[in-house]
RODOZA-977255 format. One record per residue (C-alpha): residue in three letters; chain; x, y, z. Coordinates in steps of 0.001 Angstrom, whole numbers, plus 500000, padded with zeros to 6 digits. Example, Ala and Ser with C-alpha at 12.3 -4.5 7.8 and 13.67 -1.06 7.14 Angstrom:
BEGIN
   resn   chain        x        y        z
    ALA       A   512300   495500   507800
    SER       A   513670   498940   507140
END
This chain:
BEGIN
   resn   chain        x        y        z
    MET       A   960466   628187   792694
    LEU       A   957139   629190   791092
    LEU       A   958923   630048   787821
    GLU       A   959481   626376   787081
    PRO       A   957023   625253   784389
    THR       A   955323   622573   786484
    ALA       A   954946   624807   789579
    LEU       A   953689   627707   787461
    LEU       A   951115   625465   785762
    TRP       A   949812   624203   789092
    ALA       A   949716   627760   790452
    VAL       A   947511   628860   787533
    ILE       A   945254   625799   787916
    VAL       A   944838   626257   791692
    LEU       A   944198   629998   791360
    ALA       A   941624   629519   788589
    VAL       A   939780   626635   790263
    ALA       A   939740   628232   793717
    ALA       A   938546   631613   792428
    ALA       A   935903   630096   790129
    ALA       A   934612   627729   792806
    LYS       A   934215   630488   795392
    LEU       A   932667   632884   792862
    ILE       A   930187   630402   791409
    GLY       A   929271   628899   794790
    SER       A   928675   632275   796395
    PHE       A   926756   633544   793357
    LEU       A   924433   630535   793273
    GLY       A   923948   630657   797037
    GLY       A   923001   634317   796845
    ARG       A   920481   633722   794069
    VAL       A   918885   630841   795968
    ALA       A   918636   633124   799040
    GLY       A   916744   635726   797004
    MET       A   919579   638192   796364
    SER       A   919718   640102   793074
    THR       A   922241   639269   790352
    MET       A   924492   642202   791276
    GLU       A   924234   641432   795005
    SER       A   925157   637770   794400
    LEU       A   928066   638744   792168
    ALA       A   929339   641234   794749
    ALA       A   929141   638541   797436
    GLY       A   931136   636117   795271
    ILE       A   933886   638634   794545
    GLY       A   934054   639820   798148
    LEU       A   934240   636311   799593
    ASN       A   936989   635379   797140
    ALA       A   939520   637477   799046
    ARG       A   941331   634885   801167
    GLY       A   943486   637347   803095
    ALA       A   945648   636590   806119
    MET       A   943745   633475   807212
    GLU       A   944882   631587   804100
    ILE       A   948517   632494   804820
    VAL       A   948173   631393   808450
    LEU       A   946770   628029   807381
    ALA       A   949530   627606   804806
    THR       A   952177   628393   807413
    ILE       A   950707   625824   809819
    GLY       A   950566   623241   807013
    LEU       A   954203   623890   806114
    SER       A   955330   623611   809747
    LEU       A   953497   620290   810143
    GLY       A   954982   618899   806938
    ALA       A   951606   618674   805208
    LEU       A   952770   621135   802529
    ASN       A   956038   621388   800670
    ASP       A   957677   624656   799637
    VAL       A   955945   624768   796241
    SER       A   952427   624147   797553
    TYR       A   953029   626674   800325
    ALA       A   954094   629299   797781
    ILE       A   951035   628559   795611
    ILE       A   948642   629055   798550
    VAL       A   950339   632298   799562
    LEU       A   950086   633478   795938
    LEU       A   946378   632585   795962
    ALA       A   945794   634634   799135
    VAL       A   947679   637663   797833
    ALA       A   946188   637584   794329
    THR       A   942553   637228   795437
    SER       A   942931   639889   798144
    MET       A   944473   642391   795740
    GLY       A   942055   641579   792949
    ALA       A   938824   641885   794937
    PRO       A   938677   645734   795329
    PRO       A   939082   646674   791615
    LEU       A   936622   643925   790602
    LEU       A   934083   645048   793221
    ARG       A   934034   648734   792212
    PRO       A   932140   648408   788904
    VAL       A   929738   645891   790442
    LEU       A   928956   648090   793451
    ARG       A   928359   651103   791171
    ARG       A   925563   649124   789502
    LEU       A   924237   647703   792743
    LYS       A   920972   649241   793944
    ALA       A   919788   648620   797482
    ALA       A   916242   647461   798077
    PRO       A   913841   650346   798849
    GLU       A   913587   649328   802508
    GLU       A   917364   649097   802887
    ALA       A   917920   652384   801041
    GLU       A   915424   654096   803339
    ARG       A   917086   652589   806420
    LEU       A   920536   653751   805302
    GLU       A   919244   657243   804543
    GLN       A   917629   657486   807974
    GLU       A   920842   656309   809644
    GLU       A   922800   658995   807776
    LEU       A   920294   661656   808808
    LEU       A   920477   660553   812437
    GLU       A   924275   660497   812380
    ASN       A   924286   664090   811144
    SER       A   921549   665174   813547
    VAL       A   922370   667823   816136
    ILE       A   920116   666102   818652
    ALA       A   919524   662446   817868
    ASN       A   923130   661338   817314
    GLY       A   924129   661940   820936
    ARG       A   925646   658873   822564
    SER       A   924844   660028   826078
    ALA       A   921934   662058   827463
    LEU       A   921217   663433   830935
    LEU       A   917765   663417   832543
    PRO       A   917576   665203   835921
    THR       A   914324   664320   837670
    ARG       A   912426   663963   840923
    GLY       A   909669   662017   839208
    GLY       A   906358   663314   837920
    LEU       A   904469   663047   834646
    ASN       A   906566   665659   832845
    SER       A   909723   663685   833574
    VAL       A   908082   660420   832554
    LEU       A   907016   661961   829262
    ALA       A   910523   663402   828828
    ALA       A   911941   659899   829319
    ASN       A   909574   658541   826660
    VAL       A   910669   661272   824262
    LEU       A   914340   660496   824904
    ASP       A   913812   656783   824384
    ALA       A   912033   657391   821079
    LEU       A   914529   659977   819861
    LEU       A   917954   658565   820704
    GLN       A   919640   655799   818773
    PRO       A   919525   652324   820397
    SER       A   923176   652470   821494
    ALA       A   922756   655808   823310
    HIS       A   923065   655855   827099
    VAL       A   920895   657864   829506
    THR       A   921980   659038   832959
    ILE       A   919090   659617   835384
    LEU       A   920115   662235   837942
    SER       A   918179   662697   841178
    VAL       A   919151   665585   843454
    ARG       A   917738   665125   846973
    ASP       A   918318   665692   850684
    ARG       A   919766   662281   851435
    LEU       A   920435   658899   849910
    ALA       A   917452   656570   849719
    THR       A   917212   652849   849122
    SER       A   913756   653089   847570
    MET       A   912608   655787   845143
    PRO       A   909177   654780   843803
    GLU       A   908669   658246   842301
    LEU       A   911279   657336   839683
    ASP       A   909636   654060   838643
    GLY       A   907833   655635   835678
    VAL       A   911051   657176   834361
    ARG       A   912930   653905   834725
    GLN       A   910138   651992   833010
    ALA       A   910178   654382   830038
    LEU       A   913924   653751   829605
    ALA       A   913835   650044   830447
    HIS       A   915053   648917   827016
    ARG       A   918249   650970   826866
    ALA       A   921413   651359   828926
    THR       A   920873   653682   831894
    ASP       A   922475   654510   835205
    LEU       A   921036   656282   838226
    ARG       A   923066   658948   840004
    ILE       A   922041   660391   843349
    GLU       A   923313   663842   844354
    THR       A   922782   665144   847886
    ARG       A   923897   668746   847232
    ARG       A   920481   670044   848119
    GLU       A   921691   673619   848619
    ASP       A   922449   674016   844880
    PRO       A   920742   671382   842703
    ALA       A   921412   673441   839554
    ALA       A   925163   673157   840162
    SER       A   924811   669376   840390
    ILE       A   922911   669230   837111
    LEU       A   925282   671571   835258
    GLY       A   928321   669771   836611
    GLU       A   926994   666433   835386
    ALA       A   926053   667953   831999
    GLU       A   929717   668798   831382
    LEU       A   930820   665151   831739
    GLY       A   930497   664219   828077
    HIS       A   926724   664273   827664
    ARG       A   925363   665564   824342
    LEU       A   921800   666336   825413
    LEU       A   920116   667570   828599
    THR       A   916386   666971   829126
    LEU       A   914116   668568   831708
    GLY       A   910451   668105   832510
    LEU       A   908999   671491   833502
    ASN       A   907551   671854   836984
    GLU       A   903835   671051   837144
    ASP       A   902760   674550   838145
    TYR       A   904412   676295   835178
    ALA       A   901294   676471   832983
    GLY       A   899232   679456   834064
    SER       A   901935   680859   836346
    HIS       A   904783   681420   833873
    GLU       A   907132   680728   836777
    LEU       A   910057   678364   836455
    SER       A   911745   677182   839604
    GLU       A   915021   678935   840348
    PRO       A   917185   675826   839720
    ILE       A   915551   675239   836324
    GLN       A   916090   678896   835400
    LYS       A   919763   678576   836274
    VAL       A   920102   675357   834266
    ILE       A   918440   676946   831231
    ALA       A   920648   680023   831515
    ASP       A   923954   678167   831894
    THR       A   923512   674860   830055
    PRO       A   926632   674056   828004
    ILE       A   924773   671584   825752
    PRO       A   921441   671513   823879
    LEU       A   918431   671190   826167
    LEU       A   914991   669639   825707
    LEU       A   912210   671198   827744
    VAL       A   909148   668988   827994
    ARG       A   905786   670166   829309
    ARG       A   902983   667613   829162
    GLY       A   899666   668377   827561
    GLN       A   896315   668439   829314
    HIS       A   895387   665088   827736
    ILE       A   897986   663346   829940
    HIS       A   896543   663172   833455
    THR       A   898080   659993   834857
    GLU       A   900752   657489   833913
    LYS       A   897968   655290   832494
    ASP       A   897556   657882   829740
    ARG       A   901039   656963   828497
    ASP       A   899832   654012   826417
    GLY       A   901750   654820   823229
    ARG       A   899110   657307   822082
    GLU       A   900377   660367   823945
    ILE       A   901966   661605   820711
    ARG       A   899773   661098   817654
    ARG       A   899759   664457   815846
    ILE       A   902721   666824   815951
    LEU       A   902672   670514   815052
    LEU       A   906212   671560   814045
    GLY       A   907184   675213   813959
    VAL       A   909531   675777   810980
    THR       A   912051   678628   811166
    GLY       A   915191   677525   809277
    THR       A   917492   678539   812150
    LYS       A   919785   676027   813815
    PRO       A   917347   675469   816737
    GLY       A   914527   675219   814192
    ARG       A   916360   672542   812205
    ALA       A   917068   670692   815439
    ALA       A   913321   670775   816137
    GLU       A   912779   669149   812732
    GLU       A   915326   666467   813614
    LEU       A   913309   665819   816759
    ALA       A   909783   665929   815315
    PHE       A   910260   663554   812413
    PRO       A   911997   660723   814350
    LEU       A   909307   661106   817032
    SER       A   906624   660739   814391
    THR       A   908280   657543   813163
    SER       A   908626   656085   816664
    PHE       A   905067   656944   817736
    ASP       A   903520   656379   814287
    ALA       A   902363   659991   814419
    GLU       A   901586   662525   811710
    VAL       A   903393   665860   811416
    VAL       A   902158   669180   810122
    ALA       A   905090   671551   809594
    VAL       A   904073   675211   809606
    HIS       A   906217   678143   808553
    VAL       A   904652   681436   809629
    VAL       A   905358   684349   807290
    THR       A   905138   687618   809210
    ARG       A   905674   689945   806279
    GLY       A   904753   690153   802603
    ASP       A   901459   689459   800932
    ALA       A   898889   688529   803536
    GLY       A   896735   687114   800759
    GLY       A   898703   683876   800860
    ASP       A   901368   684132   798127
    THR       A   904729   682774   799224
    SER       A   908153   683983   798122
    PRO       A   910733   681703   796437
    ALA       A   912701   681683   799705
    VAL       A   909677   680364   801607
    GLU       A   909028   677785   798891
    ARG       A   912619   676580   799219
    GLN       A   912187   676365   802969
    LEU       A   909069   674243   802622
    ALA       A   910719   672010   800024
    ARG       A   913702   671469   802327
    VAL       A   911447   670437   805218
    GLN       A   909526   668098   802929
    GLU       A   912824   666503   801901
    VAL       A   913867   666034   805545
    ALA       A   910489   664467   806333
    ALA       A   910818   662064   803411
    GLY       A   914292   661113   804566
    PHE       A   912922   660025   807930
    GLY       A   910005   658225   806280
    SER       A   907564   660470   808111
    GLY       A   904022   661216   806998
    SER       A   903824   664995   806998
    HIS       A   902009   668059   805705
    VAL       A   904074   671189   805037
    GLN       A   902446   674588   804732
    ALA       A   903074   678322   805012
    ARG       A   900690   680617   806863
    HIS       A   900622   684404   807072
    ALA       A   900215   686137   810414
    ALA       A   901615   689024   812419
    VAL       A   902245   686908   815535
    PRO       A   903778   683458   814833
    ALA       A   902921   681945   818224
    ASP       A   899212   682750   817845
    GLU       A   899171   681264   814363
    LEU       A   901004   678112   815461
    LEU       A   898502   677591   818263
    SER       A   895609   678156   815859
    ALA       A   897105   675620   813459
    ALA       A   897567   673098   816283
    GLN       A   893940   673497   817330
    GLU       A   892619   673283   813766
    TRP       A   894640   670169   813084
    ARG       A   893894   668687   816518
    ALA       A   897570   668271   817296
    ASP       A   898444   666860   820705
    THR       A   902127   667921   820577
    ILE       A   903935   671104   819530
    VAL       A   907659   670996   818754
    LEU       A   909707   674212   818652
    GLY       A   913287   675412   818566
    ALA       A   914586   678301   820687
    THR       A   917779   680036   821747
    VAL       A   918114   681150   825366
    ARG       A   918915   684811   826008
    ALA       A   919524   686658   829273
    VAL       A   917222   689612   829981
    ASP       A   917475   691388   833356
    GLY       A   919289   688381   834774
    ARG       A   916538   685972   833723
    PRO       A   916803   683382   830920
    VAL       A   914373   684158   828107
    LEU       A   913381   681749   825334
    GLY       A   911464   684303   823335
    HIS       A   907963   685675   823868
    GLY       A   906305   683270   821451
    THR       A   907962   680143   822847
    GLU       A   907207   681083   826444
    TRP       A   903635   682017   825548
    LEU       A   903063   678577   824003
    LEU       A   904688   676816   826953
    GLU       A   902281   678612   829271
    HIS       A   899031   678607   827308
    ALA       A   898982   675673   824881
    LYS       A   896849   672728   825945
    GLN       A   899062   670449   823889
    THR       A   902314   668884   824992
    VAL       A   905100   671349   824166
    ILE       A   908635   670120   823462
    THR       A   911211   672860   823001
    VAL       A   914773   672364   821746
    VAL       A   916850   675043   823489
    PHE       A   920368   676014   822461
    PRO       A   922839   678008   824558
    GLY       A   922876   681729   823893
    ASP       A   926059   681743   821783
    THR       A   924450   679505   819158
    ASP       A   924660   680746   815596
    ASP       A   920973   681010   814828
    GLU       A   921539   681214   811157
    GLY       A   923971   678311   811099
END
């Protein structure tokens, strides 16, 4: 049918005119809209692919008698030819296409978040009975997680209640994302309720420490059990002394972040937490790697230099304003606290792995010492004990 001279001529004419019209129209439209030459050309080639819709329209036209067999065949040929031709024509154009700086930065941040151990979770769990630590934890979750992520608020109590004003602050902090509230009445073992819920597909568990932890170094028994047995990464949030009431949560509760750099898996997760937080709260970050051996005069080894360069690269990827430095000290926790005080940080972010010692979960002397003594807000990323610290 199409091999007849007249049909073949019309097929060539229709294919050429249709392809040129779509390419030129799309190219000119893109240029008028402010797109670059390569972007406009890519749009013209991509939009030229007619695909299945053209075949559907041709079939309807043939069934209604609006098209004869030759015109139907020409339209089908046009759909097939433009669809098959678009990919090889697009490849060289896309190789030369450079995204705008803002778009390139956005895509790089999205890739970093997708690969993040912490921030790419689609579902997070926040057990709470209210209180400022839980409200701050909810703010941290809202700033850290991607917009599509879902948060389950779990309240373990004696009995069901129709009104729970103590949770209003938590709900307000998460008002702009999908949440659901679950009430558990298994008062005899609240830790079992939390751990059971954590196993239902959540990627991150967040706890606000009890208010009397600072100065007492005593975690409640349920929190100890949750820390010891959590099957997923855990965020422990302990508010700083500058947050006295909910009115202090005006968007300025996190302005300067001290990040402890270790290079371990929990340490890298802490980086993935600190830099997105700095972007969300418009906060600065100082990343400190404490060297406990070597020349105390301040020289750093090539390995330390590589560590600092890696952190600087991560910070740049998130678009975060940061300062990266190495400090020499025998006790890392003391040096981190000194750095936080010198830099007037209001938040300290750490990574830790939970270990069992004499039946009690231990996060490490330095981490626990900072949780107890630091005046700043302390946010600790805790991994279960079987985590590969060097991974």
